[in-house]
C-alpha positions as CSV (number, residue, x, y, z in Angstrom):
1,M,-7.7,7.5,-29.4
2,R,-5.8,4.3,-27.9
3,F,-4.2,4.6,-24.6
4,L,-1.4,1.5,-24.9
5,E,-0.6,1.9,-21.3
6,L,-4.4,1.1,-20.2
7,E,-3.7,-2.1,-22.6
8,N,-0.8,-3.1,-20.8
9,L,-2.1,-2.9,-17.5
10,D,-2.7,-6.3,-15.7
11,L,-6.3,-7.1,-14.9
12,I,-7.0,-8.3,-11.8
13,P,-9.1,-11.2,-12.6
14,V,-11.4,-11.8,-9.4
15,L,-12.2,-8.4,-8.8
16,E,-12.0,-7.2,-12.9
17,I,-10.4,-4.2,-12.4
18,Y,-6.5,-2.9,-13.5
19,D,-3.5,-2.8,-11.3
20,L,-2.8,0.5,-11.1
21,S,-0.1,0.1,-9.2
22,K,2.3,-0.9,-11.7
23,V,4.3,1.5,-13.8
24,N,4.4,0.7,-17.6
25,Y,6.5,3.7,-19.0
26,V,10.0,3.8,-17.2
27,Y,12.2,7.0,-18.1
28,N,15.0,5.9,-20.4
29,D,17.9,8.2,-20.1
30,E,20.1,7.3,-22.8
31,V,17.5,7.5,-25.7
32,A,16.1,10.7,-24.1
33,Q,19.6,12.5,-24.3
34,R,19.9,11.3,-27.9
35,Y,16.5,13.1,-28.7
36,K,16.9,15.9,-26.4
37,N,16.6,18.6,-29.1
38,L,13.6,16.7,-31.0
39,F,10.3,18.9,-30.2
40,I,7.2,20.3,-31.5
41,T,5.7,23.8,-30.6
42,V,2.5,23.7,-30.1
43,S,0.5,26.0,-32.4
44,P,-2.9,27.6,-31.5
45,G,-4.9,25.0,-33.0
46,L,-3.0,22.2,-30.9
47,E,-3.6,23.8,-27.7
48,M,-5.2,21.5,-25.0
49,R,-5.4,18.8,-27.7
50,I,-2.8,16.0,-27.1
51,D,-4.7,14.0,-29.5
52,L,-3.8,16.3,-32.4
53,V,-0.1,16.8,-30.9
54,C,0.2,13.2,-31.3
55,Q,-1.5,13.2,-34.9
56,E,1.0,16.0,-36.0
57,I,4.0,13.6,-34.5
58,Y,3.4,10.0,-35.4
59,E,0.7,10.4,-38.0
60,N,-1.6,8.7,-35.4
61,N,-2.8,9.3,-32.2
62,D,-2.2,5.8,-30.5
63,H,1.1,7.0,-27.9
64,C,-0.9,9.9,-26.3
65,D,0.0,8.8,-23.0
66,F,3.6,8.3,-23.6
67,L,3.8,12.0,-24.7
68,L,1.8,13.1,-21.3
69,L,4.1,10.8,-19.4
70,Y,7.4,11.8,-21.6
71,N,6.7,15.6,-21.0
72,N,5.5,15.6,-17.2
73,I,2.0,16.7,-18.3
74,D,-0.7,15.9,-15.8
75,S,-3.5,17.5,-17.6
76,M,-4.3,18.4,-21.1
77,L,-5.4,21.6,-20.2
78,N,-1.4,22.6,-19.2
79,I,-0.9,22.2,-23.8
80,R,-0.5,25.8,-24.2
81,E,0.4,27.5,-27.5
82,G,4.1,28.3,-27.6
83,A,4.7,25.3,-25.5
84,E,7.4,22.9,-26.8
85,I,6.5,19.1,-26.4
86,K,9.1,16.7,-26.4
87,Y,9.4,13.3,-28.5
88,V,11.0,10.7,-29.4
89,P,10.6,8.7,-32.8
90,I,8.1,6.0,-33.2
91,N,10.2,3.0,-32.9
92,D,12.0,4.0,-29.8
93,I,8.9,4.9,-27.6
94,K,9.1,0.6,-26.8
95,S,12.8,1.4,-25.2
96,F,10.6,3.2,-22.4
97,M,8.1,0.3,-21.9
98,R,8.2,-1.4,-18.5
99,N,10.0,-4.7,-18.2
100,K,7.5,-6.7,-16.5
101,A,9.7,-9.5,-15.2
102,S,12.2,-6.9,-13.7
103,S,9.4,-4.5,-12.4
104,N,7.8,-7.4,-10.8
105,R,11.0,-8.4,-9.2
106,L,11.4,-4.5,-7.9
107,R,7.5,-4.6,-6.5
108,E,8.8,-7.9,-4.6
109,T,11.9,-6.3,-3.2
110,I,10.0,-3.5,-1.8
111,L,7.2,-5.7,-0.4
112,T,9.6,-8.4,1.4
113,R,11.5,-5.5,3.0
114,R,8.9,-4.0,4.3
115,N,8.0,-7.0,6.1
116,E,11.5,-7.8,7.5
117,N,11.6,-8.2,11.4
118,R,13.2,-5.1,12.5
119,V,14.7,-4.9,16.4
120,D,13.8,-1.7,18.5
121,V,16.9,-1.2,20.8
122,N,15.0,1.3,23.0
123,R,12.2,-1.3,23.5
124,I,15.0,-3.9,24.3
125,K,16.4,-1.8,26.9
126,Y,12.9,-0.8,28.3
127,L,11.9,-4.4,28.6
128,S,15.0,-5.3,30.3
129,T,14.8,-2.2,32.9
130,R,10.9,-2.9,33.5
131,G,11.3,-5.2,36.7
132,E,13.2,-2.3,38.0
133,L,11.1,0.4,40.3
134,D,12.8,3.6,39.1
135,V,11.5,6.8,37.5
136,N,12.3,6.1,34.3
137,S,10.6,2.5,34.1
138,L,7.1,3.6,34.9
139,P,4.9,5.7,32.4
140,P,4.7,9.8,33.8
141,S,1.5,9.2,35.5
142,V,2.4,6.2,37.6
143,T,4.5,7.2,40.7
144,E,6.3,4.9,43.3
145,R,4.0,5.8,46.1
146,D,0.4,6.2,46.5
147,Y,-1.4,9.6,46.5
148,N,-4.5,11.4,46.5
149,P,-4.8,13.2,43.3
150,V,-7.6,15.7,44.4
151,K,-7.4,17.4,47.5
152,Y,-9.5,20.0,49.4
153,K,-7.6,22.3,51.1
154,D,-8.5,26.0,52.5
155,G,-11.7,26.4,50.3
156,K,-9.7,25.2,47.1
157,I,-9.7,22.3,45.1
158,I,-6.3,21.1,43.9
159,I,-5.7,18.6,41.1
160,G,-2.5,16.7,40.9
161,E,-0.6,18.0,43.5
162,N,3.1,16.3,43.5
163,I,1.8,13.8,40.7
164,F,5.3,13.6,39.7
165,G,6.5,13.1,43.2
166,V,8.1,16.4,43.4
């Protein structure tokens, strides 16, 4: 069984591992709508066997990965008797393959957007009032006047009395 999606993955040369961040198939609504009534019903001998389902449909098992993705099947154990497996003619599978140039462009757009400088308006307001000693410019644990946070009074230990200047 060949998984064509694995063959289309980009190999990261230095690490000698595949780049799993790229999607190799993209949903093609136009083709999917054209063949929305094209499906095979899983018989008892095909249960949990995507390779046999693929063999039944395409007379080879080279497009198992496509069938799994096209039908949103995340585990072959979910292929049960009576289930309807949608498919498209073998010549139209290519229309679902990703265009490497456009997906790289999209990836770069997302990565570039993430690295843009953003302005935090609240931070600018805070920094502009930082020089003033008002209650809002200080963290809640810091007060304008010095005090002793732990006191011993009438045989009791009092911690944090008047901590917020109240």
